[in-house]
Phi, psi and omega in degrees: 000140182288132181262161183283160176282181188297321180297318179292324178296317179296315178299321179296316180294328177295325177279327184290317188303304182293323180296315181295317179298317179297314182295321177295318179294313181295317180293320181291325177293326176292320180292327181277353178086009178270091183268099178286342181258121180294339181293344180272352183298325180290339181255024188312317181294337185262349187299319179301315183290326175296316178296319178297318177296322179294316179294316179298314180295322179295319179294315178299322180292324183288330181278121184305322181293333183247015185294330179291317177296317177299321178294322177295316178296318179292328176298317178295315182295309182290327174299319176295322178294318178297314179298319178302315181290324179293315180298324179285356178077024181280151181286155176293323180252127180182202176302146190307307187273352181249011173238159188268007176291326180294315178295325179294316178293322178297318178295320177296320179290328177300312182284333174298320178295318179299317180290329176289321181285326184230078181295344179295336178298317179292320180296332175296322178292322179294322179295325180290330179292330181288332183289000000 
């Protein structure tokens, strides 16, 4: 697979670092049982496993060789978080961690990094349009 040039790599790392740190922090607090969000109390038996999945996906996402797999795992995780907030009837705009705009932006940045690291993915879509 074709890799990105140096400018794209730097831009990718600028996006990867804060996202990975946030996901590691959020996942580790869930694993340690420190639930800052009261909305997770109903899911208490599953919170540890959700946190473990979040930490695993963040580590896979941070490593360039496994970033596509990590992005797929994070898509599933963040998609579930977005759905959780929608089902609970929460507003799109609200406090940062209790509304789903943050998860939506995080998911968009996850895929922006994949496209910056592997521009060949976009060219594959362009090639299909020509056929």
